[in-house]
N, C-alpha and C positions, 0 to 999 in steps of 0.2 A: 778545868781543861783538860782534854782528854788526848793521847798520846799514844801513837801505835809503832810499835818497834818491827823492824825486819831486817834483815841482812841482804846485803845485795854484793853482785860481783863486781859492777862499777857504777859510778856517780851516773845518776841520768842525765838525759839530755833537757830536761825542763830546767836545770839549777845554775847556778852562776856561783861561781866563787869569786870572791871580793881577796882583794892584796892585804897583808897584814896591815893590822891595824892597832892602835893604844886606846886606851878603857878609861874613862875618867867618870865615876859616880859620886855623884852629888849628892850629899843627906842636908835638906833645907825645909822651910816652913815658912807658909806666909805671914805667923807671927812671931818672926825673929826678925828684929830691926836690922841684923848683921847680914841678914843672909840676900838682899837685892843685888849687892853687888858681887856676892859670887853666882847668883842666877844669869848676871848679866855675862860675865866670863864665861858660863856654860856653853849659854847662847854663841857665844863668838867662835870657842871652840866646835861646836857642832857642826858651823859652816864647813869644817874641812873634812875632805874624804879621806883622812888618813887617822879619824878620832872618833871614836864611837862615845858622846857624851849621852849622861843617864842622870835625870835627875827624880831623885826619890824622897816626896814630902813624906815626913814624919809627923804622927800625930801626938807627941808629949807636948807640944805648944798650945794645942787647943784647949787647955784647964785655965789660959791666961788671959779668956777674953775673946778669941776669934776661931770660930772652926774653918781650919783648912779644908778646902772642898776635894783636893786632890791627896790628903791624907790616907795613907793605907797601912794598915797591920805589918803585910811585908816589907815595909818600909822600915819599920821599926826593928824588926825580926834580921833584916839583912844589916844594918848598923850596928846591932848588938854580936853578929856574926862576927865582923870585921874588929869588931872591940875584942872578942876573943881572939881572936887570931891573931891579931898584930898586937894584942897585949897592953889595950887601951887602957889607963883606969877611970875614963869615965866617958859619956857620949856628948856631943856637942854639935850647935849647929853654927856657921855652914861647914862640914867637912866634905874634905874631897879624896875617894880612894883611887888611887892611879895603877891600872892592871893589876888590881886586886891584892898588892902586896905594898903600897906605901901612901900611908897617910898625911896631908895637908890639910892647912887652914884653906875654907873654899874660895876666897878672893885672891891668893898666894899663886898670881899667873908667871913669877919668875920661876919658883919652884915644880910647878904643875907641868909646865914647858919643858923644864930640864927632865922631870922623869919621863915624859912623854917622848924624850928623844932617848929614852933606853929601854923602850917597849919592847917586850920579849912575845908577844901575841903572834905565832907565826904559823900555828897549826890550821892550815885553811879549812873553812866551811863554807858550805855551797849552799844558799836559798833561792826556791822557787815556788811557784804557784801552779797547783793543777787542782781541777775536779772541787775547786772550794775548800781545799786545803794547802796549808804551809807546810813543803817539803824540806828538810834539814838533813844534810847529806855529807856523810863524813866518810873519804876513803881511807881504805886497811893503813894502819903504820903502827911502828912500834911505840909504847908509850911507857916512861918511864913509871907511873903510875895511874890508876885510872882516876877518870876526870868526871866530872856533874857538867851533864848539859842542860843547860838554864836558857826558857825562853823570857823574853821581857816583853811586852806588849805598851808601843809610848805615844803619847800625842805630842806632836811637833811643838805647838806654841799656843799661850792661852794668856787673855790678859785680864786679871783679876781686879775688881775694883774692892780695897780690903774696908771694913765699916768698922773695924774696932783693932784693941790690940795695939802693939808695937809698932804696925804700921799702918792704924788706922787714918782715914782721908787720902791713902797712896793709890793708886795704879798699879799694878807688880805684871810686869812682863816675865812670862816664864816659860822655861824650853825643854821637848824633850821629857816630858813629864810623865814618867812611870804609871802604868794605869792596870797590869796585871804582871804579875811573877808566878814563875813555876819551873818547878824542874822536870825536866822531861826524861831523866834515868840518866844511869851512869853508861860512860862509855869505855870500853876495854881496849880499843885499839882495831877491831873488825872493819871491814864496812859496814855502814849502817844507815838506816833511812828513819827518821822519825814524822809522822803524819801527824799535823795538828789542824783539826776544822777549824776555820776562818770564823762560824759561827761561835765559837767558846772564846774568841777575843771580846772585849768590850770596844761595842760602836767607835768609841773616841781614838781609840787605839789602831790609828790609820799606818805606823809603822812597827816593825819586829827587832829585836837586836837578839842575837842567838851567843852565848859566853860560854866558852868550856872553861870551867874553872877544876883545879888540881884541890887534892885535899889539904893543903896549906894556905890557900888564898888563892894564888897567883892564877891570872888568866891567861891562859896559853893559846887561846883562838878566840878570835869572835867575828861577825858580820851583820850587818843589817839590810832591811828590806823594805819597800813600801808595798803595803797589803791592799790598801782601799785607796 
């Protein structure tokens, strides 16, 4: 994925700034029998305009008899990153990470909702589309530390008939499935624009999310946009 960075005097007219939201990242797999309830909860959360819910399908379950068609190596790397940042002793599914700093069991509705009520993703992110490019615009502001600007392309919904493995014979409903993941750059607080060609996103990724992630893992801002 290609990104172009330029400095701006102000936000462009073609972008929209979303209100603060909470972010839930679910690590799941079609080969995991404990994951469908977590997938269903993520689908419920995804209907809220105050939550960005993303589903990362890891690949390490594939060796047990079923190849997850949505598995991504970047999902494994993302989960490993959180294991290091949050000092977790093991990787597991279903795992939900709220706002980049709270790790919970994926179907744990009560604790996930409690964590979301304390969301601190308040830095505004403006998103738009112009000339077949995604515009990511960040207004100038003081930051305690530089943050990574992450773009995620995702498929809002799918149904998969699983033929083998722990979920063999089931049809699984899946939501906000991550199909592309890229770090666009590091933002130091200057007024900034990132430009990402729509052609660099997978065809099935009809929506994007942009996450502003601090070095310790906390997500300080986020927004989402339909691109197709």
